[in-house]
N, C-alpha and C positions, 0 to 999 in steps of 0.2 A: 631280323637278325638271325642268321643261320649259323650254326657252329657246333662247338663241342657239347653244349648243353643238350642238344638233340641226341648226341651219342649217349650221353648219360641217361637221358630219358628212355632211349632205346634199350639200354641194358636193364633198366627197371621194368620196362614193358615186357621184355623177353622172359624175365623171371616170373611174371605174373600177368597172364593175358586177359585180365578182366577189362571189359569195355563199358564205358559210361556214356549216357546221353548228355548233352550240353547242360541241361537243368540239374541233373544229378551231380555232374562234375562241379558245377558252381556251388551247389549245396555242400558237398563234401569238402571243398576247398574253403568254405566259409566266406564266400564272396558272391557277387551277383553274376547273372548271365551276361549282362552288358560288359562287365570287366573281363570275363573270359573271352567274349567276342572281340573286345578291343585288343587283348593280347594276341589273339589269333590273327587279326588283321595286321598287327605290327610284325608278324612273323616270329614271335617269341615261342610259339608252340610247335613249330615245325610243320610237317606235312599232315600230321593227325588233325590239326586244327582246321584244315581245309576240307577234311572228309566228313566232319560233323559227328564222328564218334571218337571217343577219347579213351586212352588206356591209363594205367596207373602211372606211367612215366609222365604223362601230361598233368595228372593230378599232382605229382611231385613238383613239377615245374611251376604250376600255378601257386602252390603253397609257398614255395621258396621265393617266387617273385613277390608275392603278397607280404611275406615276412620281411624281405629287404625293403620293400616300399613303406610298410607301416612302421616297423621297428627302427629303421635307419634313415627314413626319409628319402630313399633313393627313387628317382623316376624309374618307370618300368624299363626303359631302354638301358639305363645303367645297371639295373638288376640283371637284365639279359647278358650284359657284358661280364658282370661278376660271375654269373653261372658258367659262361663260356670259359673264363679263366680258371675257375675251380675244376671244371672237367678236364682242362688241359693239364693242370697240375697233377690230377689223379692219373691221367694217362702217362705223364712223365715219370711219376713214382712207380707205376707198374713196369715201365721200361727199365728203370734203374734196378728194380728187384730182379727182373729177368736177366739183365747183364751181370749182376752180382752172382746169381746162381750159375750162369754160364762160365764165369771165371773162377768159381769156387770160393768166393769171398763171403 
């Protein structure tokens, strides 16, 4: 699942270019290496997952997917969709702010 969540992760990544190995990412996200690999294979982590090194944006995504999965019982695919939608809402809110500024409202 590719989409807006990867844009959100990219913004987090651009703000802080720290890189993690797979094991470190799993530990910091409080999950297992197997879970991170599964998310990567499902396409939930974008291109970073295929490269074998992960940024803070990916850490953010894994934590959010785990939160949605554990706290709300969502399957990982559903969590990916929710993150896509949340990123799209954020993008639209930014666009609305820009339009309001341009029109003086």
